C-alpha angles and dihedrals in degrees: 000000000000091000091050092050091049092052089053096043103073144010113288098193090056092046090052092046091050091050095047094045090049092045097054092041092054090049089059095039094065099031094114089064097062089041093048096100094054094040093049090051093051097042096035096236125178125222095270092050091049089051093052092044093058094036099052096071088051092053093044090049089051095060095037088057088067090052091050090046090059092044092050090061095043102036099022124245101277097055092042090054092050093052093046093050092051091053092053094045091050092049094050094048092044096052091044091052095047096039131228115253105152142048092243091056089050092053091050089053087052090059091053091048087057088076088063089055089050088066084091090075090055104040097050099050089042090058099032096059091061096058135068121237097266091060100041093101097055096036094051090040090058093045091044091050083085081095082088088080086082087065091061091049092051094045102044111020098071092044093049090047091058089053105041106007128264094266090060090049087062089057094044090054089071091067098070089044090058090050091049090050091053091051090046092052091049101043112023118096130177114242116250086228095076115155114228117265114264131224121248088254091057090051089053090056089063089062089056090063113090093214090065091057092047091055091047090054095045092052092044086064101042101037093028089058093045098047094039092053093042089056096043109037094082094066091033093061090042096054100029098047104016094243121161119245096264096048091045087053091053091051090048090050091054091054095044092046090058093052094044096045093050098047094087089040088055090053093047093048089049090052088053102041104017130272096249095055094045095045092050092056092046094053089053093050093047093049093051093046093049091049091051095047091050089073090068102228115219092224112081093207091056096047091045092049093052092047090052089055091048092050092045091054093045092047093051088046090058089057093046093052091053092048085065103038098068091047091060101031106024095142091047099045093126097058094033091054088051095047096042091043090050093057090045088057092046088054089051092050090051095050096044095047095041092054089055093046092046091054093044097052105028102027090236138078092222099101093053093051094044095051091052091047087055090055090053090053091049090050090053091051092047093049090051090054097051102037096089093053091047094050092046097048108030094059088063092064121095114268097003095097088076092062129067119238 
């Protein structure tokens, strides 16, 4: 019955368009990670440079999410998504045509790829505004499952690079984006329940609310861990276990697939049992897994298995966070998606760059993993401190009583 009611509640073509747009955009956003082994070999990059190379698109995407969050409220989600997609397609084709022969050019490409990561701030409000509070977890989980685009990048980018060269892979990446744009134009539709655009002063008031900062921190840990690992695991498996680029890509894909597949499941479970309870358990699992993997097990199967568990917990955590956000900030979903998504990207930049720096200066990835595990523990403690107030106050808001927190 609940599934039937969900299918009737919103607009399925828009939900699919949001997912597909997000999926292809994420594939392009992290594409430098799966290509890192080949790029580093051609451009003679050290561990710190590789870390910055894969982290910069994540950071650029973080700040561009705020920009897209503003545009979503002023231009509406559909038009914002069209403009953003055109920028990324133009950037990919332009760099492919000119060629990439230096590290500085590569970093500039990373900034352009950040706009693909900013698709998060378009896809989620586009889907969210079609669904009532009790279905926010599953709806945003489905839209957010576009994280799975990182699986395609990990599976196919290294293999294609061995066949046609990594520079040509950059150009080929524009093709699925064009297809996604066509689907988006045909299927996506702005919800009639659009909140009025807010002034900059009204946006600033959101940042004076402690709950906004809590959500930004929680997502910095869940999505930061997911995106940082998705960008970094290619060179991690290459240097830690001596795998070639293609095999390292397959291992990365297994980890990313777990996190992407379980994002909507995390949202659905949060709808059923409450986002706070589910998110608390997931932080604990992620922290334990990150601590364990920091010891750098000699057996590939063991290290891979623990990383799959970590990514599964972080992916489900992404869905659980966004089961809670629209309950507290439904009228401000555009800007909140941008702000929360920004800090998620900052967390990803931190993890990806810190893993490279840890390897460069200590000869091991352990410090990078342990610091991020500590952040997961801090998020669990913080969530425990605020959950009583949230449960006592949110249920007083209109419409929220129908959704579990």
